[in-house]
C-alpha positions in Angstrom: 75.3 156.4 12.8 72.1 154.4 12.0 69.1 155.3 14.9 67.5 152.0 15.4 63.9 152.1 14.6 61.1 152.1 17.1 58.1 150.4 16.2 54.8 152.6 17.3 50.9 152.3 16.9 49.1 155.1 15.2 48.0 155.6 18.8 51.6 155.8 20.6 53.3 158.2 17.7 49.6 160.6 18.5 50.4 160.4 22.1 54.4 161.4 21.5 52.9 164.3 19.2 50.6 165.7 22.5 53.8 165.4 24.9 56.0 167.4 22.2 53.5 169.9 21.7 53.3 170.4 25.6 56.8 170.5 26.2 57.2 172.7 23.7 54.9 175.5 25.1 55.7 174.9 28.1 59.4 175.5 27.4 58.6 178.8 25.8 55.8 180.0 27.9 56.1 178.8 31.8 59.8 177.8 31.6 60.7 181.1 29.8 58.6 183.6 32.0 60.7 181.8 35.3 64.0 182.4 33.3 62.6 186.1 33.1 61.5 186.6 36.3 65.1 185.0 38.1 66.8 187.2 35.8 65.5 190.2 37.2 66.4 189.1 40.3 70.3 190.0 39.6 73.3 188.5 40.2 73.3 185.7 38.6 76.4 183.6 41.1 73.8 183.1 44.3 70.6 183.1 41.8 68.9 179.6 42.8 65.4 180.1 41.2 67.5 180.4 37.9 69.5 177.5 37.9 66.8 175.9 38.7 64.9 177.1 35.8 67.5 177.2 33.9 68.1 173.1 34.7 64.2 172.7 33.9 65.1 174.6 30.5 67.7 171.8 29.8 65.5 168.9 30.9 62.5 169.6 28.6 64.6 170.3 25.8 66.3 167.1 26.3 63.2 165.5 26.4 61.5 167.5 23.3 64.6 166.1 21.4 64.1 162.7 22.3 60.5 162.2 21.3 61.6 164.2 17.9 64.8 162.1 17.0 62.2 159.2 17.9 59.2 160.1 15.8 62.1 160.7 13.2 63.2 157.3 13.6 59.5 155.5 13.8 58.2 152.6 12.1 54.7 153.5 12.2 52.6 150.5 12.8 49.3 151.0 10.8 45.3 149.6 12.2 44.9 147.4 9.0 48.5 146.4 8.9 47.6 144.3 12.3 47.1 140.4 11.5 45.0 138.8 14.3 46.5 135.1 13.0 50.0 135.6 15.0 51.3 137.9 17.9 52.4 141.0 16.9 52.9 144.9 17.5 49.2 146.3 17.6 47.4 143.0 18.9 46.2 142.1 21.9 46.9 139.4 23.4 45.9 136.8 26.3 47.9 134.3 27.6 48.2 131.7 30.2 50.6 131.5 32.8 50.6 127.5 32.9 52.5 126.7 36.1 50.3 129.5 37.8 46.9 128.5 36.3 46.1 132.3 35.6 45.4 134.3 32.6 47.2 137.8 31.4 45.9 140.4 28.8 48.0 142.7 27.7 48.3 144.8 24.2 51.6 144.3 22.2 53.1 147.5 21.8 56.7 148.7 21.2 59.5 149.8 23.8 58.5 153.2 23.5 54.9 153.0 24.6 55.4 150.0 26.8 53.4 150.4 30.6 52.7 147.3 31.9 50.8 148.4 34.7 48.5 150.4 32.0 48.4 146.6 29.9 50.7 147.2 27.8 53.4 144.6 27.1 57.0 145.6 24.9 57.9 143.3 22.9 61.3 143.0 24.1 60.0 142.6 27.8 60.6 138.8 28.1 57.5 137.6 27.5 56.6 139.4 25.1 59.6 138.8 22.8 58.8 135.0 23.6 55.0 135.3 22.3 56.0 137.2 19.5 55.1 135.3 15.8 53.1 133.0 18.2 49.6 131.9 17.1 46.5 130.8 19.3 47.3 127.5 20.8 50.9 128.0 21.0 53.1 127.1 24.3 56.3 129.3 24.8 58.9 129.3 26.8 60.1 132.3 28.7 63.3 132.3 30.8 63.4 133.8 34.0 65.6 134.8 36.9 63.4 131.9 38.9 63.4 129.4 35.7 61.5 129.1 32.6 57.7 129.8 32.6 55.3 128.2 30.0 52.8 130.7 28.8 50.1 129.1 26.4 48.2 131.7 24.3 44.8 131.5 24.1 43.5 134.6 22.2 44.7 137.0 19.6 42.7 140.4 18.4 42.5 143.7 17.5 40.9 146.1 19.3 39.0 149.0 17.3 
């Protein structure tokens, strides 16, 4: 079965690598120590510390596997590959909500990097998908539960 390709910016790749290092260190250090201490308590059938440590170990191991799979199947977008002619992964975009007359600005990223509160819009989110490939001046329609909203692309740039 082919794994889906995840698109990441160079910064997003580095963030995942940093998280992976921290998780591996935590798994071999802190969590391993918790399991060792819990084992010293004896009877595992009534040992909640052991169960808790094993659950934590499983969660961390699962996240490590997820990150490793993401990185193994990622397409990395380098800064020099980012064009400001059209909206794409890695560009920062300013758009106008034409109905509310409000401007919004966010960086376009792949799904794994998305953080709307942090100003990062996924290329698969409704607004992100609608503006992908658009140029300055384009007006796009975005389907929402409350109806169609029009957005105008005001600016496309890449940040340092």
